[in-house]
Each structure stands twice: as structure tokens, then as C-alpha cells.
C-alpha positions as CSV (number, residue, x, y, z in Angstrom):
1,X,11.4,46.0,28.3
2,X,12.7,45.4,24.8
3,X,13.0,48.3,22.4
4,X,11.1,47.8,19.1
5,X,12.7,47.7,15.7
6,X,14.7,50.8,14.7
7,X,12.5,53.6,13.3
8,X,15.0,54.6,10.7
9,X,16.6,52.2,8.2
10,X,20.3,51.5,8.1
11,X,22.6,52.4,5.2
12,X,25.0,49.8,4.1
13,X,28.3,50.2,2.3
14,X,31.1,47.8,1.3
15,X,34.7,49.1,0.9
16,X,37.8,47.1,0.0
17,X,41.3,48.3,0.8
18,X,44.7,47.2,-0.5
19,X,47.2,47.2,2.3
20,X,50.6,45.9,3.1
21,X,50.3,42.4,4.5
22,X,51.8,43.4,7.8
23,X,49.1,45.9,8.4
24,X,46.6,43.8,10.3
25,X,42.8,43.7,9.7
26,X,42.3,44.9,13.3
27,X,44.3,48.1,12.5
28,X,42.3,48.7,9.4
29,X,39.1,48.2,11.3
30,X,40.3,50.5,14.1
31,X,41.1,53.2,11.5
32,X,37.6,52.8,10.0
33,X,35.9,53.2,13.4
34,X,38.1,56.2,14.3
35,X,37.4,58.0,11.1
36,X,33.8,57.1,10.9
37,X,30.9,59.3,12.2
38,X,28.8,58.5,15.2
39,X,26.3,56.9,12.9
40,X,28.8,54.1,12.0
41,X,27.0,51.3,13.8
42,X,29.0,48.2,12.7
43,X,32.1,47.2,10.8
44,X,32.8,43.6,9.7
45,X,35.7,42.3,7.6
46,X,34.2,39.8,5.2
47,X,36.9,39.0,2.6
48,X,40.6,38.9,2.4
49,X,42.3,38.3,-0.9
50,X,46.0,37.8,-1.9
51,X,47.5,37.3,-5.3
52,X,46.2,38.2,-8.7
53,X,47.2,41.7,-9.6
54,X,48.3,42.6,-6.1
55,X,51.9,42.9,-5.1
56,X,53.4,40.0,-3.2
57,X,53.5,42.0,0.0
58,X,49.9,43.2,-0.3
59,X,46.4,41.9,0.3
60,X,42.9,43.3,-0.1
61,X,40.5,43.4,2.8
62,X,36.8,44.1,2.3
63,X,34.6,45.5,5.0
64,X,30.9,45.8,5.3
65,X,29.9,49.0,7.1
66,X,26.4,49.8,8.5
67,X,25.4,53.3,9.3
68,X,22.3,54.2,11.3
69,X,21.0,57.3,13.0
70,X,18.5,57.1,15.8
71,X,16.8,60.3,14.9
72,X,16.5,60.3,11.1
73,X,17.1,58.4,7.9
74,X,20.6,59.0,6.6
75,X,20.9,60.7,3.2
76,X,23.2,59.6,0.3
77,X,25.2,62.7,1.1
78,X,25.6,61.6,4.7
79,X,27.0,58.2,3.6
80,X,29.2,59.8,1.0
81,X,30.8,62.2,3.5
82,X,31.3,59.3,5.9
83,X,32.9,57.2,3.1
84,X,35.3,60.0,2.2
85,X,36.4,60.4,5.9
86,X,36.9,56.7,6.3
87,X,38.9,56.3,3.1
88,X,41.1,59.2,4.1
89,X,41.6,57.8,7.6
90,X,42.6,54.4,6.2
91,X,44.9,55.9,3.6
92,X,46.8,57.5,6.5
93,X,47.9,54.0,7.5
94,X,49.4,53.3,4.1
95,X,46.4,51.5,2.6
96,X,44.5,52.5,-0.5
97,X,40.9,52.0,-1.7
98,X,40.6,49.1,-4.1
């Protein structure tokens, strides 16, 4: 039997990180997933940018994150705490928030 639609709405967040080019998108995504809370339901890279004001060895990678709890609607504070954990986790790889 199919489950119905989720009872609690998702929270969505886009984050872009500047990282050395040799740091693959897959490693950035893995760091996001590792640092994120259990409510992190999905991570999708949707944009990669090189050039402009970025150094020659850098690129910007943007991710769309979806958070969703099964038992409650997430608060802004929940998402903000998750964001802080994720940014810290990615910064440990040598990337920075754009």
C-alpha cells in the first residue's frame, strides 16, 4: 500500500561553497550529508561556476538541500542549526561558504 503525502512540509535551503577545483563535488556532498542532521532528506548539486572573482584553482558549487521530519514541522531554528553544522563540516575540507 502506498503511503500518502508527507504530513509535515519540507524546508528547503540552497548553499554555495567555494572550493579548490580538485575537491570533487562528490566529496562536498558527502561532507554535507555527514554533517547534516537526520532530517536532511536530499542533497542535489545544481550549479558549478568557475571564473569571475574566483581564483584560477577554485570553483563554486551550489547545492539544494531538503530537510523534512516525519513527526513535526521543522522550525527556522532547526534549519539554521543544520546550516551551521553543514557549513562547519564543509569548511573542514578546505571549502568556504560563498
